[in-house]
VOGU-3710 file (C-alpha; in Angstrom, 3 decimals, decimal comma):
1> meqqgstyli> -5,431/18,335/-4,144  -3,686/17,402/-7,387  -5,124/19,345/-10,292  -8,257/18,072/-11,989  -7,683/15,872/-14,999  -5,091/13,644/-13,311  -5,327/9,935/-14,103  -4,864/7,152/-11,555  -4,511/3,405/-11,997  -6,222/1,218/-9,376
11> tgatkgigla> -5,873/-2,557/-9,014  -8,648/-4,632/-7,490  -10,812/-1,759/-8,607  -14,395/-2,998/-8,681  -15,063/-3,961/-5,062  -14,611/-2,721/-1,508  -11,661/-0,418/-0,945  -10,673/-0,269/-4,618  -14,129/0,873/-5,687  -14,280/3,383/-2,825
21> caraltaqgh> -10,918/4,815/-3,954  -12,189/5,121/-7,521  -15,302/6,970/-6,364  -13,328/9,287/-4,077  -10,933/10,245/-6,872  -13,636/10,795/-9,471  -15,511/12,965/-6,969  -12,386/15,167/-6,902  -12,492/15,479/-10,691  -9,865/12,868/-11,569
31> dvvglargdg> -9,968/10,054/-14,111  -9,528/6,470/-12,976  -8,440/3,350/-14,810  -9,149/0,063/-13,094  -7,752/-3,459/-13,268  -9,988/-6,318/-12,144  -10,615/-9,956/-12,969  -14,000/-9,413/-14,551  -16,902/-8,260/-12,393  -18,334/-5,016/-11,043
41> ddefpgqlyh> -18,237/-3,323/-14,431  -21,518/-1,466/-13,917  -20,387/0,305/-10,762  -16,826/1,312/-11,673  -16,712/5,042/-12,545  -13,950/4,905/-15,158  -12,193/2,742/-17,733  -11,946/-0,876/-16,676  -9,566/-3,531/-17,977  -10,057/-7,205/-17,214
51> vdladragla> -6,820/-8,913/-16,223  -5,907/-11,587/-13,696  -3,008/-10,335/-11,586  -1,977/-13,956/-11,075  -1,158/-14,063/-14,805  2,261/-12,405/-14,830  2,581/-12,284/-18,626  -0,985/-11,109/-19,172  -0,538/-8,329/-16,632  2,732/-7,246/-18,247
61> acleqlaath> 1,041/-6,962/-21,658  -1,852/-4,958/-20,203  0,475/-2,587/-18,359  2,570/-2,028/-21,476  -0,573/-0,963/-23,334  -1,761/1,299/-20,533  1,619/2,995/-20,066  1,699/3,762/-23,795  -1,803/5,278/-23,911  -2,207/7,061/-20,571
71> sfsglvnnag> -0,280/9,632/-18,527  -0,676/8,380/-14,977  -0,140/10,703/-12,031  -0,542/7,926/-9,520  -1,032/4,249/-8,774  -3,115/2,504/-6,116  -1,954/-1,078/-5,526  -5,097/-2,335/-3,836  -5,584/-5,915/-5,054  -4,998/-8,755/-2,653
81> ivepqlvedm> -5,951/-12,359/-1,995  -5,994/-14,359/1,237  -5,440/-18,126/1,395  -5,210/-18,931/5,135  -3,042/-21,854/6,169  -0,929/-22,893/9,116  2,762/-23,002/8,303  3,004/-26,759/8,864  0,181/-27,238/6,335  1,832/-24,998/3,744
91> dtaaldrtlq> 0,617/-25,362/0,159  3,416/-23,783/-1,863  1,176/-23,311/-4,900  -1,152/-21,161/-2,787  1,844/-19,280/-1,427  3,063/-18,602/-4,971  -0,373/-17,255/-5,998  -0,547/-15,000/-2,975  2,931/-13,592/-3,530  2,218/-12,958/-7,213
101> vnfvaaaqcv> -1,071/-11,129/-6,673  -0,188/-9,256/-3,496  3,452/-8,382/-4,135  4,887/-9,221/-7,554  1,919/-7,738/-9,454  2,228/-4,536/-7,410  5,924/-4,301/-8,274  5,075/-4,915/-11,941  2,633/-2,009/-11,862  5,196/0,300/-10,286
111> aalvpgmrsr> 7,886/-0,692/-12,784  5,541/-0,063/-15,715  4,344/3,374/-14,566  7,555/4,837/-13,126  9,184/5,757/-16,468  6,251/7,998/-17,359  6,167/9,538/-13,888  9,912/10,210/-14,059  9,591/11,920/-17,420  6,931/14,235/-15,987
121> gygrivsvtt> 8,760/14,784/-12,701  5,753/13,798/-10,636  4,084/10,677/-9,281  2,292/9,102/-6,363  2,339/5,422/-5,409  0,022/4,175/-2,660  -0,193/0,483/-1,787  -2,905/-0,987/0,411  -1,431/-3,502/2,842  -2,917/-4,669/6,166
131> elvlgyptrt> -2,432/-4,391/9,899  -1,695/-8,129/9,756  1,862/-7,331/8,639  2,371/-7,265/12,426  1,577/-10,979/12,526  -1,525/-13,169/12,716  -2,085/-16,945/12,762  -2,629/-18,640/9,365  -1,433/-15,564/7,447  2,090/-16,576/6,394
141> gyggskaalv> 1,295/-15,842/2,751  -1,001/-12,850/3,134  0,880/-11,075/5,908  4,249/-11,950/4,441  3,391/-10,705/0,959  1,963/-7,450/2,288  4,977/-6,983/4,573  7,187/-7,381/1,491  5,169/-4,583/-0,104  5,811/-2,364/2,924
151> satrtwalel> 9,550/-2,978/2,629  9,566/-2,444/-1,141  7,669/0,822/-0,689  10,466/2,140/1,513  12,940/1,195/-1,206  10,837/2,926/-3,877  10,692/6,045/-1,718  14,494/6,107/-1,601  14,941/5,442/-5,307  12,236/7,719/-6,676
161> gqygitantv> 12,054/10,733/-4,377  14,565/12,652/-6,500  12,133/12,473/-9,421  9,164/13,936/-7,552  7,628/10,518/-6,914  6,449/9,456/-3,458  5,560/5,955/-2,248  3,517/5,094/0,833  1,346/2,298/2,179  -2,005/2,273/3,957
171> apgpvetalf> -2,612/-0,613/6,373  -6,319/-1,146/7,084  -7,733/-2,972/10,047  -11,116/-4,789/9,873  -13,171/-3,142/7,110  -16,794/-3,859/6,176  -16,154/-5,334/2,742  -18,218/-8,159/1,253  -15,381/-10,600/1,954  -15,067/-9,502/5,592
181> vannppgsas> -18,823/-9,797/6,173  -18,898/-13,236/4,539  -16,137/-14,435/6,875  -17,528/-12,585/9,905  -21,327/-12,478/9,540  -23,513/-10,440/11,878  -24,032/-12,276/15,159  -20,936/-14,462/14,775  -18,410/-14,949/17,563  -15,542/-13,948/15,264
191> raaklgripv> -17,216/-10,655/14,433  -17,852/-9,865/18,100  -14,253/-10,731/19,021  -12,816/-8,497/16,293  -15,081/-5,613/17,242  -14,048/-5,942/20,879  -10,424/-5,270/19,930  -11,120/-1,949/18,183  -10,781/1,041/20,546  -13,053/3,336/18,487
201> grfgepedia> -15,834/0,755/18,774  -16,706/0,160/15,117  -15,450/-1,552/12,004  -14,000/0,527/9,215  -15,809/1,346/6,003  -14,099/1,271/2,595  -14,508/5,039/2,469  -12,360/5,406/5,612  -9,457/3,878/3,719  -10,205/5,701/0,467
211> rvvafllare> -9,984/9,101/2,157  -6,452/8,375/3,375  -5,422/6,992/-0,021  -6,730/10,121/-1,749  -4,832/12,308/0,722  -1,551/10,519/0,025  -2,144/10,821/-3,728  -2,543/14,597/-3,503  0,175/16,988/-4,634  0,119/18,610/-1,193
221> sgyitgqtwf> 1,284/15,326/0,359  4,632/15,452/-1,401  6,669/15,596/1,823  5,333/12,214/2,964  7,112/9,173/1,564  8,198/5,707/2,662  5,566/5,606/5,403  2,900/3,120/6,491  -0,379/4,612/7,711  -2,380/2,274/9,952
231> vdggsslgsa> -6,079/3,011/9,438  -7,583/0,523/11,860  -9,516/2,286/14,612  -6,607/1,483/16,917  -6,956/-2,294/16,617  -3,217/-2,792/16,074  -2,275/-1,064/19,333  -0,943/-2,953/22,331  0,801/-6,275/22,702  -2,453/-8,198/22,214
241> glf> -3,999/-5,791/19,712  -4,555/-8,322/16,917  -5,552/-11,255/19,075
//
């Protein structure tokens, strides 16, 4: 693993996968800095900054401060919002919010941290996307914004590899986060249907995703870049895998 004392920035840091990533990294002896809208302070195991990723100017100011005061070895773009809608019912304001939080904010974070990584000749960028980049009804905004992040990650890998910086994405399937449970409560038909499409026979846990993120952040993973790792129990396999 990367030497102890490394510092990582995590967005969407106080819940679910973001919090699991923070705990996994601190367990390895690293420092974590988190960005979140304003809850979960008591559980986050590092420095936490309250910022709304939908506020482009506010995020830029926060990132400028962080880049000036920290030496980041890596970035975890984890934050994401979902506003389901059929394409014929498109609310462009919702689409704008989704693109800002899921894609533009991630690109802002990369742009802010890359100069420091370049100067040190080392960096790791891992972005959490979703298996729904393969397509799913009512997910024009969510799937599209995360697919844009997959494409941008490939571009970052090409641009930054010469400086010792890698960029990869992790695409989770159904994971037992508070949001997933709220939308798919125990005993519901939607929960049973989703479980039936997972070959390994269980939903993921946030820690399943965090372990892969931590692996891709490690120095030993420096020959992996521009890739998307599906961590979904096999749910994305097959022509009907998501449906």
